C-alpha positions as CSV (number, residue, x, y, z in Angstrom):
1,M,81.4,99.2,102.0
2,D,80.4,95.5,103.1
3,K,77.7,96.3,106.0
4,S,79.5,93.1,107.8
5,I,82.5,95.2,108.5
6,I,80.7,98.1,110.3
7,I,78.3,95.2,112.0
8,T,81.1,93.6,113.3
9,A,82.9,96.4,114.4
10,E,79.8,97.5,116.4
11,M,79.5,94.3,117.8
12,I,83.1,94.6,119.1
13,A,82.5,97.7,120.7
14,L,79.9,96.1,122.7
15,E,81.8,93.0,123.4
16,S,84.7,95.2,124.6
17,M,82.6,96.2,127.8
18,N,81.7,92.7,129.2
19,P,84.6,90.6,130.3
20,S,83.2,87.4,129.4
21,Q,82.2,88.3,126.1
22,L,85.5,89.8,125.9
23,L,87.6,86.5,126.1
24,N,85.6,85.1,123.3
25,A,86.1,88.1,120.8
26,I,89.8,88.3,121.1
27,P,90.5,85.0,119.4
28,T,87.6,84.7,117.0
29,R,86.0,88.1,116.2
30,L,88.7,90.5,116.2
31,P,91.1,88.5,113.9
32,K,88.2,88.0,111.5
33,F,87.5,91.4,111.5
34,M,90.9,92.7,110.9
35,D,91.5,90.1,107.9
36,D,88.1,91.6,106.4
37,V,89.4,95.0,106.8
38,K,92.5,94.2,105.2
39,G,91.0,92.3,102.1
40,F,88.5,95.5,101.7
41,V,91.4,97.8,102.0
42,H,93.6,95.8,99.3
43,S,90.5,95.8,97.1
44,K,90.4,99.8,97.0
45,I,93.9,100.4,96.8
46,G,94.2,98.1,93.6
47,T,91.7,100.3,92.0
48,L,93.9,103.7,92.1
49,S,96.2,102.2,89.2
50,N,93.5,102.5,86.9
51,F,93.0,106.1,87.3
52,W,94.2,108.8,85.0
53,G,95.2,112.1,86.5
54,G,94.9,114.4,83.3
55,T,93.7,118.3,83.3
56,L,91.3,119.9,80.7
57,S,92.7,122.6,78.1
58,K,92.0,126.2,79.5
59,R,92.6,127.5,76.1
60,D,90.0,125.1,74.5
61,A,87.4,126.5,77.2
62,N,88.0,129.8,76.4
63,N,88.0,129.4,72.8
64,I,84.5,127.9,73.2
65,T,83.1,130.5,75.1
66,R,84.5,133.1,73.0
67,A,83.3,131.4,69.6
68,M,79.5,130.6,71.0
69,N,77.7,132.8,73.1
70,Y,75.2,131.5,75.9
71,Y,72.2,131.4,73.7
72,A,73.8,129.3,71.0
73,L,74.8,126.8,73.6
74,S,71.8,127.1,75.7
75,H,70.1,124.1,73.9
76,F,73.3,122.2,73.1
77,E,73.4,118.8,74.9
78,I,76.5,118.1,76.6
79,F,77.8,114.9,78.7
80,V,77.8,115.2,82.6
81,P,78.6,112.7,85.1
82,T,76.1,110.2,85.5
83,G,73.1,111.0,87.4
84,M,74.5,114.8,88.5
85,R,71.8,116.9,90.0
86,G,71.5,120.7,89.9
87,D,74.1,123.1,88.0
88,Y,77.9,122.0,87.3
89,I,79.4,124.5,89.6
90,G,77.6,123.1,92.5
91,F,78.7,119.9,91.7
92,A,82.5,121.0,91.1
93,E,82.3,122.8,94.6
94,A,81.0,119.6,96.3
95,L,84.3,118.1,94.6
96,Q,86.2,120.5,96.3
97,E,84.9,119.7,99.8
98,A,85.9,116.2,99.0
99,Q,89.2,116.7,98.1
100,G,89.6,118.7,101.4
101,V,89.6,115.4,103.2
102,A,90.9,113.0,100.6
103,G,94.0,114.9,100.3
104,L,94.7,114.1,103.9
105,L,94.6,110.5,103.7
106,M,98.6,110.0,104.0
107,S,99.0,112.6,106.5
108,E,96.0,112.1,109.0
109,T,95.1,108.3,108.1
110,L,97.7,106.0,107.1
111,R,101.0,107.3,108.8
112,P,99.3,108.1,112.1
113,T,97.8,104.4,112.0
114,T,101.1,103.0,111.1
115,A,102.4,104.9,114.4
116,W,99.5,103.6,116.5
117,L,100.1,100.0,115.6
118,G,103.8,100.3,116.1
119,E,103.1,101.7,119.6
120,M,101.0,98.6,120.3
121,L,104.1,96.4,118.8
122,G,106.8,98.2,120.1
123,R,105.0,98.5,123.9
124,P,102.5,95.4,124.5
125,E,102.4,95.8,128.2
126,T,100.2,99.0,127.7
127,M,97.6,96.9,125.7
128,A,96.3,95.5,128.8
129,S,96.2,98.5,131.0
130,I,94.7,101.5,128.8
131,R,91.6,102.3,130.3
132,E,90.5,105.1,127.6
133,S,90.6,105.5,124.1
134,H,94.3,106.4,123.2
135,F,95.1,107.1,119.5
136,S,98.4,108.4,117.6
137,R,99.0,112.1,117.9
138,G,97.7,113.2,114.4
139,L,95.2,110.5,113.8
140,V,91.9,112.2,112.7
141,F,88.4,110.5,112.4
142,H,87.0,112.6,109.8
143,D,83.1,113.2,109.3
144,L,83.0,111.6,106.0
145,D,79.2,111.0,106.6
146,S,78.4,114.9,105.9
147,I,80.7,114.9,102.9
148,K,78.7,111.9,101.5
149,I,75.7,113.3,102.0
150,A,77.0,116.7,100.3
151,L,78.0,114.6,97.4
152,A,74.6,112.4,97.3
153,K,72.7,115.6,96.9
154,R,74.5,116.3,93.6
155,I,74.5,112.6,92.4
156,D,71.3,110.5,91.8
157,G,72.5,106.9,92.2
158,A,69.1,105.9,90.6
159,S,69.6,108.0,87.5
160,N,71.4,106.9,84.3
161,R,71.1,110.3,82.7
162,D,74.4,111.5,81.5
163,V,73.6,113.8,78.6
164,I,71.6,117.3,79.3
165,E,71.1,120.8,77.7
166,F,73.9,123.5,78.4
167,S,71.3,125.6,80.1
168,K,70.2,123.1,82.7
169,V,73.5,122.9,84.2
170,F,75.4,126.4,83.2
171,K,74.0,129.8,84.1
172,N,76.4,131.5,82.1
173,N,79.4,130.9,79.7
174,N,81.7,132.0,82.8
175,E,80.4,129.2,84.8
176,F,81.6,126.9,82.2
177,E,85.0,128.0,82.2
178,S,85.1,128.2,86.0
179,V,84.1,124.5,86.4
180,V,87.0,123.6,83.9
181,A,89.3,125.7,86.2
182,I,88.2,123.8,89.5
183,L,88.4,120.4,88.0
184,N,91.8,120.8,86.7
185,T,93.1,122.2,90.3
186,L,91.5,119.0,91.9
187,N,93.4,117.0,89.4
188,Q,96.5,118.8,90.0
189,Q,96.1,118.6,93.8
190,I,95.3,114.6,93.7
191,S,98.1,114.0,90.9
192,A,100.6,115.9,93.7
193,I,99.9,112.5,95.8
194,D,102.1,109.5,95.2
195,R,99.8,106.6,94.8
196,K,102.7,104.4,95.1
197,E,103.3,106.0,98.4
198,I,99.7,105.5,99.5
199,E,99.9,101.6,98.5
200,N,103.3,101.0,100.3
201,E,101.9,102.5,103.6
202,V,99.0,100.5,103.4
203,N,101.2,97.3,102.9
204,V,103.2,98.3,105.8
205,I,99.8,98.7,107.8
206,V,98.4,95.4,107.0
207,E,101.5,93.5,107.5
208,M,101.8,95.5,111.1
209,M,98.3,93.8,111.4
210,D,99.1,90.6,110.9
211,R,102.1,91.0,113.0
212,L,100.0,92.3,115.7
213,M,97.4,89.2,115.4
214,V,100.2,86.7,115.6
215,H,101.8,87.9,118.5
216,M,98.5,88.0,120.5
217,R,97.8,84.4,119.2
218,Q,101.4,83.2,120.2
219,D,101.9,85.1,123.2
220,P,98.6,85.9,124.6
221,E,100.2,86.8,128.0
222,T,102.5,89.6,126.8
223,Y,99.9,90.7,124.1
224,K,97.2,90.9,126.3
225,L,94.4,93.5,125.2
226,S,92.0,95.5,127.7
227,G,88.4,96.0,126.4
228,V,89.0,99.7,125.5
229,T,92.3,98.6,123.5
230,M,90.5,96.1,121.5
231,Q,87.5,98.4,121.0
232,S,90.4,101.3,120.0
233,M,91.9,98.6,117.3
234,A,88.5,98.2,115.8
235,K,87.7,101.8,115.5
236,V,91.4,102.3,113.8
237,A,91.0,99.3,111.4
238,L,87.4,100.5,110.4
239,N,88.4,104.0,110.2
240,L,91.0,102.9,107.8
241,A,88.6,101.2,105.4
242,Q,86.3,103.9,105.5
243,E,88.9,106.4,104.4
244,V,90.5,104.4,102.1
245,E,87.2,103.6,100.3
246,F,86.2,107.3,100.5
247,F,89.9,108.0,98.9
248,A,89.1,105.8,95.9
249,A,85.3,107.0,95.5
250,Y,86.4,110.4,95.2
251,Y,89.4,109.7,93.2
252,H,87.0,107.8,90.9
253,L,84.4,110.6,90.5
254,L,87.0,113.3,89.8
255,Q,88.4,111.0,87.0
256,T,85.0,110.4,85.6
257,S,83.8,114.0,85.9
258,T,87.2,115.1,83.9
259,T,86.3,112.6,81.4
260,T,83.1,113.7,81.0
261,M,84.0,117.5,80.6
262,Q,86.5,116.5,77.9
263,L,84.1,114.8,75.8
264,T,81.7,117.8,76.0
265,M,84.3,120.1,74.9
266,D,85.4,117.8,72.1
267,K,82.0,117.8,71.1
268,I,81.3,121.4,71.4
269,R,84.6,122.0,69.8
270,K,83.5,120.1,66.4
271,A,80.0,121.8,66.2
272,L,82.0,125.1,65.8
């Protein structure tokens, strides 16, 4: 994520506690921040249409492990996601943990954000009176950092390695079949999420953000912010950007992992 978005959110949080700075932040910094978030979210949502949600052939995986014993496969070079660290089963399990959050994008981020903005638009009188952080029911601020750390332990961003010996990433043939099964399950779960619905919901959120900013500019007496409300708006917008970014990154990683496994299965099958 663009660091400037995070830095601006932090500055808004600080300025929201100072009445004199709050007056300057509302007409300038907050609208610019919301524009940056909108642009960032749209850029990430736009990449989802390029993704493939296919599955791997379980039969092919079974045939491979039956046709070649572990010793025969051990020194066979296979494809792996670029920079993958450690064994493949550990990497697949890290993807499972990421899916646990990515799969909640609609229910715990997008829809609650829409509801929260709707409350701000529908009850502007509350914007000036809120004295503590108030968010829509169901809106969850996930601990994305811990999941990113878990994934980072499995991916070396500085490495270009994408080929490795079978025995270096699989302890036995059963692990190979298990990874195929995990990838298929994750693809089935992510394919059940309607990408068009996500895109539509994001568009609704962006439109509501625009309307709220316009109302605040044209009718500042009615749409008057307290420092807490401004801080909450920045937090919700930043959370939206981070959650959408995480979903797109996970989606991409799952796709590349599935594609490299398909290439590996094709390569082994040709060698049989």
